[in-house]
Backbone as a ProteinNet text record, in pm:
[ID]
protein_1_A
[PRIMARY]
MLSVAGPAARLPGTVNLTDGKPYGQNTWFGRVDPATGAWEPSSKVDAQTTTAITALLANFAKDPAKVASLYGKLTGNCCFCSRDLTDQRSVSVGYGPICAGHYGLPWGE
[TERTIARY]
1005.4	987.6	1057.5	995.2	1051.8	1100.6	1219	1269.6	1357.8	1356.7	1437.7	1575.9	1680	1817.4	1845.6	1904.6	1934	2054.9	2087.1	2196.3	2334.5	2355.1	2485.1	2499.9	2394.4	2397.7	2485.1	2527.9	2608.2	2531.1	2400	2313.8	2192.9	2209.5	2100.2	1978.2	1860.6	1735.7	1681.3	1761.5	1709.2	1615.9	1528.9	1432.8	1483.8	1515.2	1567.2	1454.2	1469.8	1373.9	1445.7	1397.2	1456.4	1345.9	1386.5	1288.4	1237.3	1284.5	1234.4	1306.2	1401.6	1477.5	1575	1629.3	1723.3	1845.4	1900.1	2016.8	2129.8	2191	2297.3	2245.9	2116	2053.3	1953.4	1934.2	1831.4	1884.9	1791.2	1823.6	1789.1	1886.4	1865.9	1838.6	1719.7	1678.8	1719.6	1745.2	1785.5	1731.4	1743.7	1699.9	1636.1	1554.3	1493.4	1542.2	1584.1	1624.1	1497.7	1453.2	1327.9	1334.8	1454.4	1467.9	1442.1	1484	1471.4	1371.3	1339.3	1253	1326.9	1458.9	1537.5	1547.1	1523.4	1531.7	1667.7	1743.1	1874.3	1866.4	1842.3	1833.2	1970	1968.9	2091.8	2144.6	2274.7	2335.8	2338.4	2307.2	2310.4	2176.7	2075.9	1942.3	1920.7	1859.6	1840.6	1745	1753	1676.5	1525.5	1478.7	1335	1282.6	1355.8	1315.5	1320.4	1425.2	1437.2	1320.9	1280.8	1167.9	1038.5	1017.2	896.2	893.8	1007.8	1014.4	995.3	1050.4	1032.9	884.9	812.9	668.2	593.5	631.9	568.9	589.8	711.3	739.7	663	645.1	566	421.2	365.2	228.8	220.9	323.1	328.4	331.3	407.2	415.4	280.6	202.1	70.4	-31.5	-26.9	-126.4	-65.8	15.1	86.5	-5.6	-116.4	-207	-262.7	-298	-354.7	-251.9	-131.4	-28.6	15	34.1	70.6	-38.8	-162.6	-275.9	-282.1	-266.1	-269.1	-158.4	-38.8	72.8	40.4	-7.7	-39.4	-147.6	-248.2	-357.6	-309.9	-219.6	-167.1	-74.3	12.4	116.3	86.9	-2.1	-27.1	78.5	164.7	270.8	265.3	311.1	321	435.3	413.3	518.7	628.6	604	703.6	794.6	736	816.5	822.6	745.5	743.2	683.5	625.7	563.3	432.4	398.1	270	157.8	53	-66.2	-162.1	-182.2	-264.9	-392.4	-387.3	-504.5	-601.4	-729.6	-827.8	-829.7	-815.5	-812.8	-690.5	-575.6	-454.1	-467.6	-526.5	-547.4	-639.3	-744.4	-839.3	-779.9	-687.1	-623.7	-501.8	-426.4	-308.9	-177.1	-182	-63.7	-108.2	-13.4	-47.1	-52.8	-101.3	-118.3	13.7	117.2	245.5	302.2	303.8	354.3	263.2	132.9	41.3	79.7	109.5	150.2	283.2	378.1	511	503.4	411.5	405.9	283.2	207.1	93	-18.1	-41.8	-145.6	-267.6	-385.3	-505.9	-499.8	-562.3	-563.7	-694.2	-742.8	-864.4	-987.6	-1099.2	-1225.8	-1277.4
-602.1	-701	-828.7	-940.3	-1071	-1134.3	-1194.4	-1264.7	-1380.5	-1486.6	-1603.8	-1586.1	-1607.3	-1595.1	-1705	-1666.2	-1758.9	-1846.8	-1935.5	-2031.3	-1967.2	-1847.9	-1782	-1700	-1689.2	-1610.5	-1678.7	-1601	-1655.9	-1764.6	-1743.3	-1842	-1869.5	-1953.2	-1979.5	-2038.2	-1996.4	-2048.8	-1974	-1884.5	-1806	-1698.8	-1648	-1546	-1411.6	-1322.1	-1189.8	-1088.8	-994.9	-886.8	-756.3	-683.2	-555.2	-451.2	-329.3	-223.6	-226.2	-321.6	-338.3	-258.3	-176.5	-100	-194	-152.5	-238.3	-274.9	-392.3	-440	-336.1	-312.8	-213.1	-77.7	-52.8	72.5	47.6	-80.3	-116.4	-121.3	-127.5	-153	-298.6	-373.2	-512.9	-521.1	-571.4	-577	-706.8	-811.7	-938.9	-1055	-1174.4	-1296.3	-1393.4	-1481.4	-1591	-1721	-1813.1	-1946	-2031.3	-2071.5	-2146.6	-2284.2	-2339.2	-2471.2	-2464.9	-2355.6	-2344.2	-2237.9	-2145.5	-2033.2	-1924	-1937.4	-1838.6	-1707.3	-1597.1	-1461.8	-1404.2	-1361.3	-1300	-1155.8	-1061	-921.2	-865	-765	-696	-615.7	-616.1	-536.8	-388.3	-354.3	-215.2	-143.7	-214.6	-156.4	-126.7	-12.1	29.1	-65	-62.7	-153.3	-137.3	-14.5	9.4	-55.1	-40.5	-101.2	-252.8	-305.2	-450.3	-505.4	-436.4	-479.7	-479.6	-375.2	-366.3	-477.4	-504.2	-609	-746.4	-767.7	-894.5	-919.6	-817.4	-830.3	-857.7	-787.5	-808.8	-952.3	-1003.1	-1140.7	-1243	-1215.6	-1306.1	-1309.6	-1192.8	-1188	-1256.9	-1236.9	-1299.7	-1452	-1502.3	-1646.9	-1704.8	-1627.7	-1673.9	-1675.6	-1574.2	-1562.3	-1491	-1564.4	-1499.8	-1433.9	-1497	-1439.5	-1305.6	-1297.3	-1173.3	-1060.6	-1088.1	-983.9	-939.8	-1035.7	-1001.4	-918	-954.8	-881.9	-738.6	-723.2	-588.7	-501.1	-557.1	-481.7	-436.7	-529.6	-497.6	-391.9	-402.8	-304.6	-167.5	-167.2	-41.7	28.4	-48.9	10.8	8	-83.9	-101.6	-187.9	-249.6	-336.2	-471.7	-573.1	-707.1	-709.8	-770.4	-775.6	-874.4	-961	-1060.4	-1011.4	-951.9	-913.3	-762	-687.8	-542	-482.9	-566.4	-514.3	-443.8	-346.1	-277.9	-377.6	-363.2	-445.7	-369.9	-421.1	-350.8	-427	-557.3	-640.6	-626.6	-609.6	-585.9	-698.4	-822.4	-934.1	-924.7	-888.6	-875.4	-761	-650	-536	-576.3	-652.4	-689.9	-791.3	-875.3	-973.4	-912.8	-827.7	-763.6	-821.6	-921.8	-980.6	-1048.5	-1080.3	-1135.1	-1286.4	-1340.7	-1485.7	-1562.9	-1503.2	-1574.1	-1591.4	-1484.4	-1494.6	-1582.6	-1575.4	-1663.7	-1809.6	-1842.3	-1978	-2016.9	-1923.6	-1950.8	-1981	-1913.3	-1923.2	-1997.5	-2059.9	-2140.1	-2061.3	-1938.2	-1852.2	-1848.7	-1825.6	-1813.9	-1687.8	-1693.2	-1576.6	-1575	-1457.9	-1442.3	-1457.7	-1464.3	-1470.3	-1610.5
198.6	96.2	141	114.5	144.1	14.7	19	-98.7	-52.5	-131.9	-100.2	-163	-83.9	-132.1	-234	-345.6	-453.9	-425.7	-520	-499.6	-485.5	-536.9	-526.7	-398.3	-319	-195.3	-90.4	6.6	116.3	191.4	210.9	276.6	186.9	83.8	-9.4	61.3	13.3	66.8	186.2	244.7	355.7	299.6	384.6	343.4	393.3	299.2	331.9	341.5	430.3	447.3	418.7	315.1	276.3	261.9	228.1	202.9	58.9	-22.4	-158.6	-265.1	-225.7	-325.2	-396.7	-511.4	-584.7	-499.4	-526.7	-453.7	-460.6	-348	-339.1	-295.6	-316.1	-273.7	-161	-128.4	-32.5	110.3	203.7	343	369.4	417	450.7	600	636.1	775.9	844.4	765	822.7	742.7	800.1	730.3	827.3	769	843.8	781.6	865.9	819.5	814.9	694.9	686.8	753.2	767	829.2	979.8	1041.9	1187.8	1231.2	1141.8	1177.2	1251.6	1263.3	1337.9	1260.6	1329.8	1274.6	1311.6	1211.1	1231.2	1183.3	1274.5	1233.2	1196.5	1109.9	1071.1	1190	1207.1	1313.8	1279.2	1154.1	1109.3	1126.3	1176.1	1192.8	1341.2	1369.5	1508.4	1582.8	1715.6	1800.9	1784.5	1768.8	1754	1625.7	1516.6	1389.4	1399.3	1461.2	1477.6	1558.9	1664.5	1746.7	1665.1	1586.4	1503.8	1398.8	1337.4	1235.1	1298.5	1416.3	1486.2	1513.1	1556.3	1580.7	1449.7	1343.4	1213.3	1165.8	1180.7	1138.3	1221.8	1350	1434.6	1386.7	1352.7	1298.9	1163.5	1081.6	949.4	962.9	1059.5	1080.8	1121.9	1198	1242.7	1130.3	1042.5	935.4	815.6	734.8	624	522	489.7	390	438.1	564.7	619.2	618.8	667	675	535.5	444.2	306.5	241	267.4	210.8	264.6	394.6	454.1	397.5	382.5	326.4	183.8	102.8	-36	-48.4	34.2	30.8	79.5	176.7	231	133.4	66.2	-17.4	-166.7	-209.3	-352.1	-419.4	-338	-388.7	-319.4	-388.8	-332.1	-230.6	-114.6	-12	-48.1	-144.8	-182.6	-295.3	-399.3	-516	-536.1	-459.3	-462.8	-590.3	-673.6	-795.8	-762.6	-848	-833.6	-852.6	-772.2	-787.6	-878.8	-999.1	-1096.4	-1131.6	-1133.6	-1160.7	-1043.6	-1070.5	-964.6	-861.6	-907.3	-811.8	-721.7	-778	-697.6	-597.4	-641.6	-552.6	-437.2	-467.4	-362.5	-264.7	-312.3	-224.4	-155.6	-225.2	-167.1	-215	-304.2	-365.5	-494.1	-580.4	-710.9	-716	-828.7	-841.4	-843.8	-898.4	-904.7	-763.9	-687.7	-550.4	-465.2	-487.8	-415.3	-440.1	-565.6	-599.2	-537.9	-538.8	-480.9	-331.8	-262.9	-117.1	-66.1	-156.1	-113.5	-48.8	-98.9	-41.6	-132.2	-74.6	-156.9	-242.2	-360.4	-447.5	-526.3	-555.5	-634.3	-547.7	-615.5	-540.3	-534.2
[MASK]
+++++++++++++++++++++++++++++++++++++++++++++++++++++++++++++++++++++++++++++++++++++++++++++++++++++++++++++

């Protein structure tokens, strides 16, 4: 799951990548600095997982709508907010209208 760090975070505005579980129970994979695009992987995650996530983020950077859509269709959850996709349009796109608006992605038919 991707989420933007809030104003009280150690590095506000960075994009965090987690497994989507509630804070404190989740696995934090690392963060991306939106100003530079730099990926800072967590030191607590194994090398194989870090390599896979690095490749996923590179694909996401090339085509965010496609990668977000594939994730949503595969899991039934939005990759940004982790909510269940229940609306037929959201299911067909792979993410919901609110997240589409937040991230400037196409939504609906």
